[in-house]
KOLKE-603645 format. One line per field, with one value per residue: x, y, z of N, C-alpha, C, CB in turn; residue in one letter; residue number from 1. Coordinates in steps of 0.001 Angstrom, whole numbers, plus 500000, padded with zeros to 6 digits. Glycine has a CB too. Layout:
// residues N
n_x: X,... $
n_y: Y,... $
n_z: Z,... $
ca_x: X,... $
ca_y: Y,... $
ca_z: Z,... $
c_x: X,... $
c_y: Y,... $
c_z: Z,... $
cb_x: X,... $
cb_y: Y,... $
cb_z: Z,... $
rest: a,... $
nr: NUM,... $
// end
This chain:
// residues 144
n_x: 752044,750358,750802,749087,745790,743192,740327,737117,735922,732546,730591,731405,733049,735841,738893,740848,743996,744547,747113,747287,746781,745668,743234,741030,740885,738293,739189,739150,738230,740323,739222,736403,736212,734644,733554,735471,734167,730766,729354,727226,725317,726331,724853,724851,724737,723902,726341,728230,729073,730774,733725,733028,733422,735893,737776,738180,740399,739252,737281,733861,730679,727862,724218,721746,718661,715126,712375,709960,710177,709576,710729,713331,713308,712493,715037,717076,717483,718827,721084,722377,722973,725018,726391,727866,729399,731015,732383,735950,736556,735161,733511,730185,727339,724430,722672,719825,717541,715883,716084,718782,718737,720723,722881,722094,721086,723762,724819,723725,721261,718976,716807,715816,716243,719706,723563,726147,729594,732159,735926,739047,737503,735951,733688,733224,731582,727755,724827,721681,718491,716720,718945,719898,721453,723734,723804,724897,727278,728451,728599,730326,732509,734141,735581,737281 $
n_y: 377584,380914,382905,384698,386242,387623,389247,389848,392401,392503,394659,396915,396190,396468,394895,392967,392446,389874,388470,385142,383564,385284,385382,384679,385938,388240,390138,393288,395723,397558,399799,400262,400156,397574,394775,392043,389882,388392,386360,385826,385170,387461,389423,389124,391062,391766,393406,393618,390641,389120,390300,389129,386642,386211,387650,386489,384645,382360,379710,380174,380319,380063,380592,380149,381806,382875,384858,384178,381645,378646,376791,377961,380079,378282,377160,379252,379975,377887,378300,380451,380357,377958,379751,381616,379282,378286,380440,381985,380567,380109,381952,382908,383531,385034,384940,386975,385282,386398,389260,389145,387934,387695,386838,383921,382798,382553,380733,378781,378035,376278,374941,375908,376437,376174,375572,376831,375844,377934,378386,380091,381812,380087,377477,374472,372671,372027,372131,370654,372147,372489,372250,371076,372841,371373,369304,371384,371983,369834,368984,371267,370892,368991,370870,372620 $
n_z: 812287,812869,815691,815967,815675,813103,814106,812595,814463,815847,815856,814791,812598,811920,811796,813574,815551,817217,819749,819892,822186,823924,823089,825059,826835,826597,824132,823112,820464,818462,817747,817972,820336,821786,823146,821341,821430,822060,823117,821656,818756,816097,813402,810464,807336,803981,802906,805169,804589,802947,804592,807052,806679,805048,806391,809225,811096,812482,812481,811231,811739,810269,810490,808393,807889,808424,809349,808970,809622,811292,812410,812136,814338,816635,816964,817586,820490,821123,819726,820059,823015,821962,820701,822920,824393,822659,821662,822123,820141,817571,815525,815489,813255,811883,809051,807519,805343,804065,804163,802843,800106,797648,798480,800225,797734,796727,797777,797266,799353,799977,802131,805011,808822,807915,808634,808009,807136,807222,807143,806714,804713,802799,802319,804261,805589,805932,807255,807552,808845,811993,815310,818267,820853,821763,819960,818026,819304,819514,816686,815782,816800,815361,813848,814854 $
ca_x: 750486,750872,750544,747754,744488,742425,739254,736669,734695,731155,729956,731781,733543,736980,739535,741314,745159,744711,747282,745963,747035,744678,741460,739444,740989,738228,739954,738231,738511,741314,738559,735381,736236,733078,733849,735293,733282,729770,728541,725820,725737,726781,724261,725463,724167,724592,727224,729556,728819,732547,734479,733594,733929,736718,738986,738265,741074,738077,735816,732880,729298,726875,722559,720728,717249,714421,711889,709068,710501,709292,712316,714491,712878,713110,716584,717515,717776,720168,721907,722666,723581,726469,727843,728627,729974,732129,733729,736610,737159,734335,732244,728961,726433,723115,722462,718338,718079,715009,717035,720218,718578,721842,724017,721760,721323,724913,725722,722301,720902,717439,716033,716394,717850,721185,724485,727260,730863,733470,736953,739856,736712,735458,732857,733965,730699,726503,723967,720364,717435,717007,719394,720065,723022,724497,724305,725453,728701,729312,728956,731290,734040,735537,736321,738047 $
ca_y: 378693,382021,383268,385927,385748,388120,389149,391130,393048,391791,395911,397923,395453,396547,393555,393318,391537,389571,387276,383700,383534,386615,385408,384072,387287,389296,391360,394642,395977,398693,400784,401596,399551,397323,393436,391428,388083,389169,385532,386175,385429,388206,389471,389309,391568,391615,394403,392521,389042,388882,390571,388654,385292,386161,388136,386050,383642,381600,379238,381641,379221,381201,380205,381358,381978,384069,385225,383382,380320,377867,375730,379024,380238,377433,376651,380790,380436,376837,379175,381841,379145,377669,381272,381627,378571,378177,381532,382227,379666,380115,382872,382167,384398,384852,385813,386613,385183,387584,390304,389351,387012,387439,385705,383315,381971,382304,379742,377634,377717,375857,375079,376942,376735,375662,376032,376557,376354,378601,378650,381264,382299,378881,376633,373506,372170,372393,371006,371703,371563,372839,371388,371642,373662,370155,368743,372133,372396,368640,368934,372117,370798,368363,371897,373580 $
ca_z: 812350,813086,817239,816544,814555,812954,814565,813017,815236,815595,816271,813797,811639,811776,811686,814902,815008,818544,820018,819760,823847,824577,822541,825893,827764,826321,823852,822513,819096,818753,816433,818335,822178,822366,823480,819884,821825,822802,823683,820931,817337,814940,812543,809348,806320,802247,802825,805905,805174,802916,805196,808231,806178,804812,807227,810374,811039,813134,811954,811154,811193,809631,810636,807269,808505,808006,810409,809179,809653,812660,813050,812659,815311,817893,817185,817816,821480,821023,818438,821082,823856,821519,820672,823971,824733,821438,821496,821143,819000,816667,815266,815199,812938,811300,808089,807651,803920,803064,803567,801912,799449,797098,799506,800418,796771,796043,798426,796916,800318,799878,803268,806471,808866,807327,809406,807102,808550,806563,807015,805661,803153,802318,802788,804665,805693,806143,808373,807216,809803,813855,816245,820288,821147,822708,818747,817598,819937,819155,815241,815204,817770,814784,812506,815628 $
c_x: 751355,750421,749548,746613,743942,741444,738494,735449,733210,730066,730326,732684,734788,737533,740322,742763,744915,745540,746672,745723,745858,743139,740662,739749,739923,738209,738849,739221,739151,740054,737424,735414,735382,734220,734343,734245,732195,728687,727052,726216,725762,725445,724382,724686,724775,725976,728299,729750,730332,733341,734610,733656,735402,738192,739310,739105,740458,737897,734842,731329,728264,724936,721754,719385,716354,712887,710216,709182,710673,710360,713521,714189,712853,714362,717542,718561,718669,721339,722699,723191,724663,726880,728356,729409,731378,733115,734842,736811,736522,733723,731148,728058,725561,723157,720756,718350,716711,715378,718165,719903,719832,722844,723652,721904,722645,725418,724148,721616,719016,716334,716400,715760,718434,722118,725240,728979,731868,734517,737953,738854,735913,734900,733227,732894,729278,725697,722555,718949,717783,717900,719462,721281,723670,724735,724998,726929,729317,729869,730129,732584,734949,735988,737249,739824 $
c_y: 379893,382158,384646,385892,387341,387959,390152,391523,393141,393602,397127,397551,395676,395375,394100,392404,390993,388430,385990,383164,384366,386253,385385,385055,388010,390518,391958,394818,397684,400032,401578,401034,398617,395766,392909,389748,388974,388265,385726,386320,386692,388079,389949,390123,391289,392263,394389,391182,388969,389277,389512,386694,385204,386959,387421,385420,382037,380807,380550,380571,380747,380277,381227,380826,383152,383901,385053,382064,379496,377945,376806,379386,379295,377618,378475,380780,379226,377239,380318,380803,378807,378457,381297,381199,377960,379382,381246,381965,379100,381374,382547,383869,384192,385696,385759,386258,386118,389013,390424,387999,386762,386164,384831,382466,382079,381215,378469,377455,377372,375331,375608,376499,375906,376561,375733,376925,377254,378760,379435,381659,381046,377849,374995,372517,372631,371883,372272,371219,372097,371780,371780,371647,372154,369704,369992,372213,370510,368542,370022,371567,369581,369859,372601,373381 $
c_z: 813353,815126,816944,815541,814532,813521,813946,814076,814611,815504,814645,812407,811083,812093,812649,814794,816886,818655,820163,821349,824593,824093,823579,827060,827537,825693,823258,821309,819048,818262,818003,820323,822383,822029,821545,820049,822626,823415,823070,819519,816754,813908,811689,808042,804873,802197,803902,805917,804722,803941,806470,808099,806043,805608,808672,810448,812032,812356,812017,810698,811136,809558,809253,807897,808051,809265,810085,809315,811055,813313,813666,813982,816656,818161,817817,819200,822060,820838,819284,822411,822993,821662,821637,824489,823880,821067,822436,819892,817854,816902,815169,814750,812276,810311,807644,805958,803433,803173,802623,800863,798399,797480,800027,798885,796091,796858,798646,798201,799934,800833,804142,807292,808430,808128,808394,807741,807043,807452,806592,804292,802590,803329,803157,805038,805843,806451,808131,808487,811660,814225,817526,820205,821791,820752,818158,817707,818925,817640,814911,815692,816606,813477,813566,815138 $
cb_x: 748528,750108,752242,748320,742998,742370,739288,736380,735077,730650,730876,732540,732787,737412,740192,740110,747118,743492,747606,746717,748633,745187,740875,739268,742194,738390,741312,738061,736971,743110,737288,733118,735781,730995,732137,737244,734412,729122,728652,725032,725004,728291,723644,725842,724106,723576,726520,729638,727410,733259,734262,732499,733339,736302,738740,737456,742424,736860,735126,733599,728551,727756,721828,720781,717397,714014,712481,708402,711661,708912,713349,714603,711987,713051,717368,715958,716606,720160,720657,720852,722566,726892,727534,728371,729066,731348,733321,737203,737622,733532,732218,728273,726762,721953,723522,717102,718320,713403,717496,722064,717340,722401,724681,720856,720354,725845,726731,722756,721452,717429,715676,716192,718503,721451,724737,726870,732229,733242,737002,741551,737995,736480,731918,734941,731038,726101,724909,719699,717577,715464,720469,719537,722996,723164,723138,724903,728726,728466,727599,731081,733665,735104,735055,737705 $
cb_y: 377732,383245,383671,387808,384267,388151,389141,391669,394480,390323,396477,398915,395449,397483,392909,392862,392510,389385,387403,381926,384316,388432,384107,381969,388226,389255,391285,396307,395699,398544,399439,401467,400631,397943,392531,391080,386417,390213,385738,387620,384772,387527,389595,388004,392848,392557,395583,392548,387724,389606,391812,389358,384963,386286,389660,385583,384311,382199,377908,383243,377487,381669,380838,381081,382135,383948,386652,383559,380275,376423,374666,380418,380516,376030,375821,381883,380937,375947,380053,383102,377804,377305,382947,381615,377934,377925,383152,382141,378635,379001,383475,380993,385192,385064,385436,388066,383334,387646,390701,389150,387201,388552,386097,383711,382090,383498,380579,375875,378863,374983,374234,378585,376931,375896,375571,377526,374215,379977,378197,380456,382785,378306,376760,373905,371644,372752,370724,371309,369604,372703,370985,370521,375421,368707,368067,372920,372583,367372,369237,373608,369851,366286,373282,373212 $
cb_z: 813496,811773,818275,816569,815298,812206,815830,811875,815519,817420,818105,814595,810794,812325,810284,816261,814181,819200,820642,818614,824285,823808,821632,826536,827533,826539,822960,823699,818159,817576,814492,817157,823427,821290,824421,819170,823213,821877,825148,821482,816541,814295,812684,809046,806612,800907,802828,807229,804331,801827,805337,809602,804835,803821,807517,810804,811461,813462,813008,809420,812805,807490,812636,805029,809975,805952,810780,808485,808935,812611,811341,811809,814897,817776,815041,818138,822175,820034,817105,821546,824157,820455,820568,824483,825011,820101,821827,821392,819504,816631,814344,816882,812566,812147,806908,808332,803161,803420,804359,803044,798946,797261,800627,801141,795939,795871,800254,796332,801351,799106,803708,806624,810004,805508,810754,805729,809801,805993,806855,804932,801767,801593,801881,805723,806324,805553,810698,805102,809553,815072,815948,821881,822653,824334,817786,817915,822555,819432,814338,815563,819985,813780,811421,817416 $
rest: x,x,x,x,x,x,x,x,x,x,x,x,x,x,x,x,x,x,x,x,x,x,x,x,x,x,x,x,x,x,x,x,x,x,x,x,x,x,x,x,x,x,x,x,x,x,x,x,x,x,x,x,x,x,x,x,x,x,x,x,x,x,x,x,x,x,x,x,x,x,x,x,x,x,x,x,x,x,x,x,x,x,x,x,x,x,x,x,x,x,x,x,x,x,x,x,x,x,x,x,x,x,x,x,x,x,x,x,x,x,x,x,x,x,x,x,x,x,x,x,x,x,x,x,x,x,x,x,x,x,x,x,x,x,x,x,x,x,x,x,x,x,x,x $
nr: 1,2,3,4,5,6,7,8,9,10,11,12,13,14,15,16,17,18,19,20,21,22,23,24,25,26,27,28,29,30,31,32,33,34,35,36,37,38,39,40,41,42,43,44,45,46,47,48,49,50,51,52,53,54,55,56,57,58,59,60,61,62,63,64,65,66,67,68,69,70,71,72,73,74,75,76,77,78,79,80,81,82,83,84,85,86,87,88,89,90,91,92,93,94,95,96,97,98,99,100,101,102,103,104,105,106,107,108,109,110,111,112,113,114,115,116,117,118,119,120,121,122,123,124,125,126,127,128,129,130,131,132,133,134,135,136,137,138,139,140,141,142,143,144 $
// end
């Protein structure tokens, strides 16, 4: 196992190589100098989705959601709370399915919210339906 991890900056999308032992030390991006972990989900778009999924060496969890979805809105605070607890071992992200319909379709997202775990660019698990912060954390710990 490598002693460094590639981490994609949530602000500028630059890929940063960070020693694994320094992940918890609030590392900053070498390009834009902003925090690599911001204790909140990263907003993904059709343009940056693949880079975040493929270039992060930590599991990336994507919440596929939409602004009109009641359960999505009710889960958003729990998802944000889970993000602050699970970083830097996971990257939590959100993808608005209305704004990135082709991405959602490519993963056959049929109900929202749906959480999908990606490791090394590949889907390893998914869970449909709103969850509490504790349930999100418990579910994800098996993928650490």
